[in-house]
Structures are given as C-alpha cells and as structure tokens.
N, C-alpha and C positions, 0 to 999 in steps of 0.2 A: 266512372271514367277517371283515369289517372292522367294528370298533366303536370307539366313543370318539373320542379325539383322532386316531387313525389315519385315521378317515374323512375328517377335514378335510384331512389331508396327502394322502390318496389323490386327492381331488378336485382339489387344486392341482397335484399332479404330473401327472395325466392332462391337465389343461389346458395345462401347460407342454410336455408331450411333443407334443400336437397342434399347438401354435402354433410351437414352435421346433425340435422334433425331439428324438429320444431322447438325443442326445449331451449335452444340457444338464442332464439329470437328475442325473448324478454331481456336477457342480459345485453344483447347487442343494442337494443333500442335504448335501454337505460344508459349504457356507456356513451352512445351517440348524443343523448340529451345532455349528459354531464359535460362532454366536450364542447357542445354548442354554448352552454351556459358559461363555461370558462372562456371561450373565445369572445363572448359578449362582454364579460367582466373586464377582460384585458384589452378590449377594443382592437381585436385583431382583424376586423373587417376591412380596415383601411389598406391592408396588404394585398387585397384582391386586385388592386390597380397594377401590381407587378406582373400579373398574368396577362399575356398579350391577347388581343382579340382573335387572331387565328387559332390560338390554342383553345379558347373558350368555344369558338364555332366548331372546331373539330371534335371537342368533347360532346357538345350537344348533338351534332350530326351522328357521331358514333353511337350515342345513347339512343337516338331515334332508330337507327338500324337494329340495335339489339332489341328494343321494345317491339319493333315491327316483326322481327323474326320469332319472338316469343309469343306473339298474339295468335 
C-alpha cells in the first residue's frame, strides 16, 4: 500500500520508467536523495511556509486523482 509522500514519488518513478527505461530509476533516486540531504544541511525546510495552504491542498488532491486513475 502506497500512502503519503511515497505516492507522489511512485507516480513520478513510474512515469520515468515508462518514458526513459528502468535503468534511469537508480540515478533518479540517488539524485533525489542527494537533493534531500542538501536541503536538510542548508535547513531549507523552513521555506515551505511560503507555500499557501490552497496550493498544498490542490497538489495533494491532484496527486490523489492521478493515483486513482493509475490504479
């Protein structure tokens, strides 16, 4: 069962695998991990407050629709 932020990653990874092939998944996952570590080191999480609640709700609802259609 995929839930939460993992659902967003799963949708992107499946699209990547369909368009470029499975061999690109490892590089994409490693690059995403490096970006997350750098965001943590530079304490960039505080900037999420600049994103309004309607934008976050719209993103999550759009993601739910995409996941529902792909199921």
